[in-house]
C-alpha positions in Angstrom: 18.3 4.3 20.8 15.0 6.0 19.8 16.2 9.4 20.9 19.4 9.1 18.8 17.4 8.1 15.8 15.0 11.0 16.0 17.8 13.5 16.6 19.8 12.2 13.7 20.2 14.5 10.7 21.0 11.7 8.4 18.1 9.8 6.7 17.5 6.5 8.3 16.7 3.4 6.1 13.2 1.9 7.0 11.2 -1.0 5.7 7.5 -1.2 5.0 5.7 -3.7 7.3 2.3 -4.9 8.3 1.3 -4.8 11.9 -1.8 -5.9 13.9 -3.4 -4.2 16.9 -6.0 -6.7 18.2 -7.7 -7.8 14.9 -7.0 -4.6 13.1 -4.2 -4.7 10.4 -2.3 -1.5 9.4 0.8 -0.7 7.4 3.6 1.4 8.7 7.4 1.8 8.5 9.8 0.1 10.9 12.9 1.8 12.0 16.2 -0.1 12.5 15.6 -0.2 16.2 12.1 -1.8 15.7 10.1 1.4 16.4 7.0 2.0 14.3 6.6 5.3 12.4 4.3 6.7 9.7 4.3 9.7 7.3 1.5 12.2 7.7 0.1 11.1 4.3 0.3 7.5 5.2 -1.6 8.1 8.4 -4.4 9.9 6.6 -4.7 8.1 3.2 -6.9 9.9 0.6 -7.5 12.8 3.0 -8.7 16.1 1.7 -6.3 19.1 1.3 -8.1 20.8 4.2 -7.6 17.8 6.5 -4.0 17.5 5.6 -3.5 21.2 6.3 -5.2 20.8 9.8 -2.9 17.8 10.5 0.2 19.7 9.4 -0.7 22.7 11.7 -1.2 20.3 14.6 2.2 18.7 14.1 4.0 22.1 13.8 2.2 23.6 16.8 3.1 20.7 19.1 6.7 20.3 17.8 6.5 16.6 17.8 9.7 14.6 17.1 10.2 13.5 13.5 12.8 11.7 11.5 13.9 11.9 7.9 13.8 8.4 6.4 14.9 6.7 3.2 12.0 4.5 2.0 12.4 1.1 0.2 12.0 2.9 -3.2 14.9 5.1 -2.2 12.9 8.3 -1.8 13.1 10.4 1.3 10.3 11.6 3.5 9.5 12.7 7.0 8.1 10.1 9.5 6.6 10.4 12.9 6.5 7.9 15.7 3.3 5.9 16.2 2.6 7.8 19.5 2.6 11.0 17.6 0.3 9.7 14.9 -2.1 8.4 17.7 -2.1 11.9 19.2 -3.0 13.3 15.7 -5.8 10.8 15.2 -7.2 11.7 18.7 -7.1 15.4 17.9 -8.9 14.9 14.6 -11.4 12.5 16.2 -12.3 15.1 18.9 -12.9 17.6 16.1 -15.2 15.1 14.3 -12.7 15.1 11.4 -11.3 11.5 11.5 -13.1 9.7 8.6 -11.2 6.5 9.2 -8.7 4.9 11.6 -11.1 5.2 14.5 -11.1 1.5 15.5 -7.3 1.5 15.3 -7.2 4.7 17.4 -9.4 3.2 20.1 -7.3 -0.1 20.2 -4.1 1.8 20.5 -5.4 4.1 23.3 -6.7 1.0 25.1 -3.2 -0.2 25.3 -3.6 -3.3 23.2 -0.2 -4.5 22.1 1.0 -4.0 18.5 2.3 -7.1 16.9 4.5 -7.3 13.8 3.1 -9.5 11.1 5.7 -12.2 10.3 4.9 -11.8 6.6 7.1 -9.1 5.2 5.1 -7.0 2.8 7.4 -4.3 1.5 9.2 -6.5 -1.1 6.7 -6.5 -3.9 9.5 -7.5 -6.4 12.5 -9.5 -5.1 15.6 -10.7 -7.0 16.2 -14.4 -6.5 19.1 -16.6 -7.4 17.1 -19.6 -8.6 13.4 -20.0 -9.6 11.1 -22.9 -10.3 10.7 -24.1 -13.9 8.1 -22.3 -15.9 9.0 -18.5 -15.8 6.2 -16.2 -16.7 6.4 -14.3 -19.9 6.6 -10.5 -19.5 4.9 -7.9 -21.7 5.0 -4.1 -21.3 1.5 -3.1 -22.4 0.6 0.5 -23.3 -3.0 1.3 -22.9 -3.5 4.9 -24.1 -1.5 6.9 -21.4 -1.2 3.9 -19.1 1.8 1.6 -19.1 1.6 -1.8 -17.3 3.9 -4.8 -17.0 1.8 -7.9 -17.5 2.8 -11.5 -16.9 1.5 -14.5 -18.9 1.6 -17.7 -17.0 0.0 -21.0 -18.0 -2.4 -19.2 -20.4 -3.5 -16.7 -17.7 -2.8 -13.0 -17.3 -1.5 -11.6 -14.1 -0.5 -8.1 -13.0 2.0 -7.3 -10.3 0.3 -5.9 -7.2 2.5 -2.8 -7.0 1.9 -1.9 -10.7 -1.9 -2.4 -10.6 -2.1 -0.1 -7.6 0.4 2.5 -8.7 -1.3 3.0 -12.1 -4.4 4.3 -10.4 -2.5 6.2 -7.7 -3.7 3.9 -5.0 -1.6 3.3 -1.9 0.6 0.2 -2.1 -0.6 -0.9 1.2 -4.3 -0.7 0.2 -4.7 -4.4 -0.6 -2.7 -5.6 2.4 -4.7 -3.5 4.8 -8.0 -5.0 3.9 -9.8 -6.6 6.8 -12.2 -9.4 5.9 -14.8 -7.7 8.2 -14.7 -4.5 6.3 -17.6 -3.5 4.0 -15.3 -3.1 1.0 -13.9 -6.6 1.6 -17.4 -8.0 1.3 -18.1 -5.9 -1.8 -14.9 -7.1 -3.5 -15.8 -10.7 -2.8 -19.3 -10.3 -4.1 -17.9 -8.8 -7.3 -15.7 -11.9 -7.7 -12.3 -10.9 -6.2 -10.6 -14.1 -5.3 -8.1 -12.9 -2.7 -5.6 -15.4 -4.2 -2.1 -14.0 -4.5 0.2 -15.6 -7.0 4.0 -15.5 -6.5 5.4 -15.6 -10.1 8.9 -15.5 -11.5 10.1 -13.6 -14.5 13.5 -12.8 -16.1 14.8 -9.4 -16.9 18.5 -10.1 -17.2 18.2 -11.7 -13.8 15.3 -13.6 -12.2 12.7 -11.8 -10.0 9.9 -13.0 -7.8 6.8 -10.8 -7.8 3.5 -10.7 -6.0 0.6 -10.7 -8.4 -3.2 -11.1 -8.8 -5.1 -12.2 -11.9 -6.4 -9.7 -14.4 -9.9 -10.6 -13.4 -9.1 -9.7 -9.8 -7.6 -6.3 -10.7 -10.6 -5.5 -12.9 -12.8 -5.9 -9.8 -10.4 -3.7 -7.8 -10.3 -1.0 -10.5 -14.1 -1.1 -10.8 -14.3 -0.6 -7.1 -12.0 2.5 -7.2 -13.8 3.9 -10.2 -17.1 3.6 -8.3 -15.5 5.7 -5.6 -14.6 8.5 -8.0 -11.0 7.5 -8.9 -10.7 9.0 -12.3 -7.6 7.1 -13.3 -9.3 3.8 -12.6 -12.3 4.9 -14.6 -10.2 6.0 -17.5 -8.1 2.8 -17.4 -11.2 0.6 -17.5 -12.7 2.6 -20.4 -9.5 2.2 -22.5 -9.3 -1.5 -21.6 -12.8 -2.0 -22.9 -11.9 -0.2 -26.1 -8.6 -1.8 -26.8 -8.8 -5.2 -25.1 -5.8 -6.0 -22.9 -6.1 -9.7 -23.6 -5.6 -9.3 -27.3 -2.4 -7.5 -26.7 -0.9 -10.2 -24.6 -2.3 -13.5 -25.8 
């Protein structure tokens, strides 16, 4: 089955899923036959242009199998099996050029089984037939060049996870992949991040369920990214301070 998928010229529909190797979470795509695959960019998030070029040359030189896939957002990309991604990480590690993923690499090379997380993570917004009473109110807020869909529920402001990350060009899997033992997880907690996900419902012709966090949580996350040099996060925070998002919603 795996061979037929990787030899197929037609794009294969995949889903985004969280997996665990020992106590290390990671996000990858799952093929229809259950195989795990990643794009090169996904395997090396926030990598420099030089590092991405090194990775591309390694892939081409070794002629690793690849598959063209249709992602949940309907875009198409090239994915590589997890065994290929592991070989890439090992190559970069031996060069001293693997800035992250080392613990996951060592766990995979040790033969520790990879387990699928039963909590599906790819569906950030899901259409539902029925919803509990008390739908959230939806506002499309324009903050300078930034556009955000904001939900108001029980007097509190929430922002959908996928929108809050996309607006600063952060990977959608960033929040899901946080391990409580990581330094950034401790920093976020110290800054006041609650880690409380809220499933809210809103209506836009039909009813949707969406994963959200509070505005105060996202301010902590955006501040964290701004401190790491994310110019979009810095610009967004600056404009929020000037205009006041709460005044536009409440």
